[in-house]
C-alpha positions in Angstrom: 16.3 9.4 -2.5 13.8 12.3 -2.5 16.5 14.7 -3.7 17.5 12.3 -6.4 13.9 11.7 -7.6 13.2 15.4 -7.6 16.3 16.1 -9.6 15.5 13.3 -12.1 12.1 14.9 -12.8 13.5 18.4 -13.0 16.4 17.4 -15.2 14.3 15.1 -17.4 16.5 12.0 -16.9 15.8 8.5 -15.7 17.7 6.3 -13.3 17.8 2.7 -12.0 15.4 1.5 -9.3 16.1 2.5 -5.7 15.6 -1.1 -4.7 18.7 -2.1 -6.8 20.8 0.1 -4.4 18.8 -0.6 -1.2 17.2 -4.1 -1.4 15.6 -3.5 2.0 13.7 -0.4 0.8 10.1 -1.3 1.8 6.6 0.0 1.1 6.2 1.9 4.3 9.4 3.8 3.7 8.4 4.4 0.1 5.2 6.1 1.1 7.1 8.3 3.5 9.4 9.3 0.7 6.3 10.0 -1.5 4.9 12.3 1.1 8.2 14.2 1.4 8.3 14.5 -2.4 4.9 16.1 -2.5 5.7 18.3 0.4 8.6 19.6 -1.6 6.2 20.4 -4.6 3.8 22.2 -2.3 6.7 24.2 -0.8 7.6 25.3 -4.4 4.1 26.6 -5.0 2.0 23.7 -6.2 -1.3 22.8 -4.6 -2.6 19.3 -3.9 -5.9 18.8 -5.8 -6.5 15.1 -5.5 -5.1 11.6 -5.6 -4.5 8.9 -8.2 -4.4 5.2 -8.1 -1.9 3.2 -9.9 -1.7 -0.4 -11.2 -5.4 -1.0 -10.5 -6.0 -3.0 -13.7 -4.9 -6.5 -14.5 -3.3 -5.2 -17.7 -1.1 -2.7 -15.8 -0.2 -5.2 -13.1 0.7 -7.8 -15.6 2.8 -5.4 -17.7 4.8 -4.2 -14.7 5.1 -7.5 -12.9 3.3 -6.1 -9.9 0.3 -7.5 -8.1 -0.9 -4.6 -5.8 -2.4 -1.2 -6.6 -1.0 2.0 -5.0 -2.0 5.6 -4.2 -0.2 8.9 -5.0 -0.8 12.6 -5.2 -2.1 15.0 -7.8 -1.2 18.7 -7.9 -2.5 21.7 -10.0 0.8 21.7 -11.9 -0.2 18.3 -13.4 -3.4 19.5 -15.1 -3.5 19.7 -18.9 -6.3 22.0 -20.0 -8.4 20.8 -23.0 -6.5 21.2 -26.2 -3.2 21.9 -24.6 -0.4 19.5 -25.8 1.7 17.6 -23.3 5.0 19.4 -22.6 7.3 16.8 -24.2 10.4 18.9 -23.4 9.7 18.5 -19.7 8.8 14.8 -19.8 11.1 11.7 -20.0 9.2 8.9 -21.7 5.5 9.7 -21.4 2.7 7.2 -21.9 -1.0 7.7 -21.9 -3.8 5.6 -20.3 -7.6 6.1 -20.1 -9.1 6.8 -16.7 -12.5 7.0 -15.1 -12.3 10.2 -13.0 -14.2 11.1 -9.8 -14.8 14.6 -8.3 -15.7 14.3 -4.7 -18.6 16.2 -3.1 -17.6 15.4 0.5 -14.7 14.3 2.5 -14.0 10.6 2.6 -11.8 9.1 5.3 -10.8 5.5 6.0 -10.1 2.9 7.1 -13.4 0.9 6.8 -14.7 2.6 3.7 -16.7 0.3 1.4 -17.3 0.8 -2.3 -20.9 1.8 -1.6 -19.8 4.4 0.9 -17.1 5.6 -1.4 -19.7 6.2 -4.2 -21.8 8.3 -1.8 -19.0 10.8 -1.7 -18.7 11.2 -5.5 -20.4 14.2 -7.0 -19.4 13.9 -10.6 -17.9 11.2 -12.9 -15.8 12.1 -15.9 -13.8 10.3 -18.6 -10.1 11.3 -18.8 -6.6 10.3 -19.3 -3.3 10.3 -17.4 0.1 10.9 -18.9 2.4 8.8 -16.8 6.2 9.5 -16.8 8.3 7.2 -14.6 11.7 8.5 -13.5 13.0 4.9 -13.8 14.7 3.5 -16.9 12.3 1.6 -19.2 9.5 1.9 -16.6 11.1 -1.0 -14.7 10.7 -1.0 -11.0 9.4 -2.8 -7.9 6.4 -1.6 -5.9 8.4 0.5 -3.4 10.2 2.2 -6.3 7.1 3.4 -8.0 5.4 4.5 -4.8 8.4 6.7 -3.9 8.2 8.2 -7.4 4.6 9.3 -6.8 3.3 6.5 -9.0 4.9 7.9 -12.1 2.7 11.0 -12.0 3.1 13.3 -15.0 0.1 15.1 -16.3 -3.6 14.4 -16.7 -6.7 15.7 -18.5 -10.4 15.4 -17.9 -13.1 15.1 -20.6 -16.0 17.5 -21.2 -18.8 15.3 -20.0 -19.8 15.2 -16.3 -22.3 12.6 -15.2 -23.9 11.8 -11.8 -22.6 8.6 -10.4 -26.2 7.5 -10.0 -26.9 7.7 -13.7 -24.2 5.5 -15.1 -23.1 1.8 -14.7 -19.3 2.3 -14.3 -18.6 -1.4 -14.4 -19.7 -1.7 -18.0 -18.7 1.8 -19.1 -16.6 1.1 -22.1 -13.5 3.0 -23.5 -11.6 2.9 -26.8 -8.0 4.0 -26.8 -6.7 5.2 -30.2 -3.4 6.5 -31.5 -3.7 8.9 -34.5 -7.1 7.5 -35.2 -6.2 3.8 -35.0 -7.8 1.8 -32.1 -5.1 0.1 -30.1 -7.0 -1.1 -27.0 -10.4 -1.3 -25.3 -11.7 -1.9 -21.8 -14.6 -1.4 -19.4 -14.7 0.1 -15.9 -14.6 -3.5 -14.5 -10.9 -3.5 -15.4 -10.3 -1.2 -12.5 -10.5 -3.4 -9.4 -13.8 -4.9 -10.7 -15.5 -1.4 -10.3 -13.9 2.1 -10.0 -15.7 2.5 -6.6 -13.5 -0.3 -5.3 -10.5 1.7 -6.3 -11.8 4.8 -4.6 -12.5 2.8 -1.4 -8.9 1.4 -1.6 -7.6 4.9 -1.9 -9.6 6.2 1.1 -8.6 3.3 3.3 -4.9 3.3 2.3 -4.6 7.1 2.9 -6.5 6.7 6.2 -4.0 4.2 7.5 -1.3 6.8 6.8 -3.2 9.6 8.5 -4.6 11.3 5.4 -8.2 11.8 4.1 -9.7 12.6 0.7 -11.3 16.0 0.6 -14.4 17.5 -0.9 -13.6 19.0 -4.3 -10.6 16.7 -4.9 -10.1 14.8 -8.2 -9.5 11.0 -8.0 -8.0 9.2 -11.0 -9.1 5.7 -10.4 -6.4 3.9 -12.4 -5.5 3.1 -16.0 -8.2 1.0 -17.7 -5.8 -0.4 -20.3 -2.1 -0.7 -20.8 -0.5 2.6 -21.4 0.7 3.7 -24.9 3.7 5.9 -25.7 3.0 9.5 -26.5 5.3 10.7 -29.3 5.9 14.3 -30.6 3.3 15.2 -33.1 1.2 12.2 -32.3 -2.3 12.2 -30.7 -3.8 9.8 -28.3 -7.5 9.8 -27.8 -9.9 8.1 -25.4 -13.6 7.5 -26.2 -16.1 6.5 -23.6 -19.6 5.2 -24.1 -21.3 7.8 -21.9 -18.4 10.0 -20.7 -17.5 11.6 -24.1 -14.1 11.8 -25.7 -10.8 13.7 -25.1 -7.3 13.6 -26.5 -3.8 14.7 -25.9 -1.0 15.4 -28.4 2.7 15.4 -28.0 3.9 19.0 -28.2 
């Protein structure tokens, strides 16, 4: 299945869920597949620079028919520098969602990490976005499917404003999502597990149970605050935060 998911991403094609073929495919096996997938990316020259959480908001869980968040990996090849369009010719069916983004100032290892302890490890907070790009047809999958697919990781971008985690109330930090200037959704940080710190603690604890830790300097995407919107060629999706600035991505 790792070969097939790697090939689907490289060849820009989608497929049916793994669980349709293997109904007993479980979450533990899916995380093993995810780790093998990222090891393959590292072997090809990519560097792990952080982690992402998926399906942390009620909006995303409802849309996907899934009731549990998940963790996945970020590499340097996924970064979109400011002003650079998303590479549509390399993506299957990209969608954009706004994110509250952490940069860690120290290592963080679970299990047993609380939200308060998690925030102590955060050096900076940014606003940003993720371009998700599932390798499954119509973004339809069960939890083990999306975990194996590295949580639909595609590309991501970070806004220009860095804030100390001590200077901002992330639960009430608001975000507007617009497509070509038209507002299509709004949310606050409370949409992400009640507070993005809870998502960070969840990531640290989940990774700890699997023998991994979050490292100083890593980026953490805490999860989509709203439902994701399609990114089309020539279109621009923007995210506007109350205190974390604005950033946008266009379909190139």
